[in-house]
C-alpha positions, 0 to 999 in steps of 0.5 A, a space after each residue: 420117382 413116380 411111374 409117370 415121371 420115369 416114363 416122361 424122362 425115359 421118353 425124353 432121353 430116348 428121343 435125344 440120345 448112418 455116420 460112416 467112416 473108413 479108418 485113419 488112412 482116409 479123411 478125419 470125421 470132422 473134415 468129412 462132415 464139413 465137406 458134406 455140408 459145404 456140398 449140400 447145395 452146390 448143384 443149385 448154384 451151378 447147373 454144370 456138373 463137374 465129374 471126376 472119372 476114377 478107374 479109366 483103363 478100359 470101361 472108364 475111358 469109354 465112359 469118360 467120353 460118354 460123360 463129356 458128351 452130356 449136356 452141361 456136364 464137364 469131365 474135370 478130372 481123370 484118376 487112375 493108379 496106372 499112369 498110362 491110362 490117364 492120357 487115353 481117357 483125356 483123349 476120349 474127352 477131347 474126342 467127345 468135344 470137350 475143349 477144357 483138358 481134365 486134370 490128372 490125378 493118381 490118388 482118388 483121395 485127392 479127388 474126393 478132397 477137391 471142392 470143385 468136383 460134384 460127382 464121381 464115376 468109378 470103374 475101379 476093381 470090384 473090391 473098391 466099389 463099395 468103399 469108394 462109394 462110401 468115401 465119396 458120399 462122405 465127401 459130399 459127392 454123388 456117385 455113379 458106380 459100375 456093377 457090382 456095387 459091392 464085393 460082399 453083402 455087408 459093405 453093400 449094405 453100408 454103401 446104401 446106408 451112406 447114400 441115405 445118410 448123406 443124401 447123395 444120388 448113387 447110380 449103379 451102372 445097370 444101363 438097361 434100367 434107362 433103356 426106353 424100349 426095354 422099360 416099355 417091355 417091362 411095363 407091359 409085363 407089369 400090366 399083364 401082357 403075358 399074364 402072371 409072370 412066374 419065371 425068368 431065365 437069364 444067361 451069359 456066354 463067352 470064350 475066355 482063355 486060361 489064366 496063370 499068375 506068376 511072381 513079378 515086380 510091380 511095374 513103374 507105371 502102377 501104384 499097386 498099394 493104392 490099387 489094393 486099397 481096402 483089400 489085405 495086402 498080397 504080393 504082386 503077380 503078373 497076369 492079375 492086372 488089369 482084367 483077370 483079377 475078376 476070377 480071384 475072390 480076394 478082388 473079384 466076384 467072378 462071372 456071376 457079378 462081372 456080367 450076371 448082375 446085368 441080366 439078373 437085375 432086369 429079371 428081378 425088375 420084370 418079376 417085381 421081386 426084392 430078396 430071394 428066399 433060397 439060392 442054389 448054385 452049381 458048377 466049377 472050373 471045368 474048361 482049364 486047369 489053371 489059376 482061376 478060383 471062380 467057376 467058368 460054368 455056373 447055373 444059379 437058381 434064385 427062388 423068390 416068393 411066387 417066382 423063380 429066376 435062373 442064371 446060366 453062365 458059360 465063360 469058356 464056351 461061347 455058343 449062343 442061347 436063343 441066338 444071343 450071347 446074353 439075354 433074358 426070357 420071362 415066362 408067364 401064363 399066356 406067353 413069354 417076353 424076350 429082352 436083354 437090350 433096348 428091345 423086346 419080343 413077345 411070343 404066345 404059348 406056342 412060340 409064335 411072335 406076336 409083338 416086337 419093338 427095338 431101338 434104331 441101330 445107332 449105338 443102342 445095338 448090344 455087343 454083349 462081349 464088348 468090355 469097353 461098352 456093350 451099348 454106347 446108346 444105353 451108356 449115354 441114356 444112363 449117364 443122362 439119367 444120373 445127371 438129371 437125378 442130381 439136378 432134380 434131387 431124385 432117385 436115379 433109374 438104378 438107385 443104389 438100393 435097387 442095385 444092391 438087391 440085384 448085386 446081393 442075389 449074385 453074391 449069395 449065389 457065389 456064397 452058395 457055390 463056395 460052401 457047396 450047398 443051398 442057402 435059406 434066406 430071409 426075404 426081408 433083407 436077403 440075410 442067410 438063415 442057419 448057416 454059420 459057415 456061409 454067414 462068414 462070407 457075408 463080409 470080408 477082412 480089410 487092410 488095417 486102416 481101410 475098414 468101412 465102419 458104421 
């Protein structure tokens, strides 16, 4: 997408609102090929885009309503392994004004086989993001995948390859990429409003509580085997589902990817950088002595050619930084630019405010710790961009390749923390240089029959 066409689209929505398979437990290669071929031109025949929402417990329920409100889009199906979540999402769709009731489904594989579905949205746990994206691309579906778009770097690369192989539109849920005023601020950065930009500081704060897991029985409302999907099987434990899986490496990626992906994506965008050359990551689980595996306090330094990117996370101490629970500051030769929502402020070298612009308080205001939707306005604009990209056969604002570059930066930060040392990286692709122990964490093991393969 050219710079001018991107600016035109941002203004418009701002005014209005390699052959890849996944093992024998999924589809056969021939079925995949036939499905992908039959879907190639479906949007051209019918401008209405039929969506399936997969993973609709909290964030997915909110986005079900968001997609139902989009012009000439229809939420045709809602899917979740938790049967209790489905009626909640259907209610959100109805409240959004859609009169047709979506179909209900528990098994996402049945959704992908449905020829009436054009695109999927997924807010499944992190360990499902890349495998499901690959599956959907193979089935001929376009994909809106929430951040992070992968649980590990290797499967993230596969997901990018799948999007390109099957020529699918794949958008990562980095909503700030579609925020018009923030986009203007980034363009001002690139045009030199504060001179050369050489550093970005990002942060996230919260007051999360301690987490203890204990043996339990699988609830009657949950298909736990399907919830695990590509992850190697482990016994069910109370306290894991539906949120605290974030803090365990088997399924989650910690605060670095749960929230840091958002801020680091904007920072990387503003700095105009791709892959880092070095990463350091320090911190630990300091606040509580519980079952968390990921750090609750983490300070990351990403070194890029000509620029440094910092990320600070405090999961259990919610004191704001610069008056915000989350945000980004760019530092340059002639001043600084603050952002993090659909707004920006520009300061001179002495800290005097010289320019400011922000969106109207009509759903665009940031609620940084809202699990369902930090900003309904930005959600709507990002969903609109995804649908517009499908109709016009273009890359979306946060195309999967952009999303991967931001995701892998934070995945590498976690790898550095887990091995306890800085990593040297190849600036061409982010691959780890000269550290066999760290390189083992570039990928993961999968449940037999669910392995992503190229």
